N, C-alpha and C positions, 0 to 999 in steps of 0.2 A: 504494500500500500504506500502511496506517495501522498504527502500532505504538504501544501505550500502555505507559508505564513507570509503575508504581504505588508505587515506594518511593524512598527517598533514594538518591543515587548518590555513592559515596565510594570510597576506595582499594581496599577489599576486593571490591567488585562491579563497578567501572567497566569493566574489561576484559571481564567476562562479558556485561554489557549490550551492549557494542559488538559482540562476537563473535556473540552471539545474534541481534542485528538483521541482521548480515551473513549469517548462516546462514539466517534466514527469507527474506531476499531471494533467496539462491541457490536455496533450495527452491522458491520461487514462480516463478522464472525457468526452472526445469527443463522439459524437453520433456514435455508432457502430451498423450497421444493423438497426433494428427496435426499438432499445431501447437506452436510455441514461444511462451511468454509472455515479454514484455519489460516490466519495471517501469520507468516513466518518472519517477515521483514517489514520494517517501517522506515521510510526515508522522509525526513523532514527537510524540505527545500526552503532555505531561508535567505536566498540571495537578495531579495528586496528589503530585508530587515536592515535598517540603518542604525538602530540603537537597541541595546538591551541592558537593563540594570540588574542589580544583584537579586532582586525578586524574580526576575525572569530566569536568571541562571538557576536559582533554587527550584523554580517550577520545573525546569527541564531536568534537573537532577532527580526530582521526585518522579517525573514521567519515566525516566530511564529505569528507576527502581521498579516501578509498576510494570513496565514492559518486561524486565528480566523475570519477574514472578510469573508472567504469562508465557514465558518462553519465546518472546519476540525479540529479534535482534534489530 
């Protein structure tokens, strides 16, 4: 799965970005039809991000830990 972040990441939106990525992951892994999809890799494309503060860094560290628990690289 590839997710693109298009804006600066700072204290007021860092948790939203993290939670939204986890929600997309959960939605994509839901059972669709007769089979279950399992996401193995997540690419976060952040080339448009011009600024990130310590809250954003912490949110991505928490996201990384959550992904490791799910077995997503």
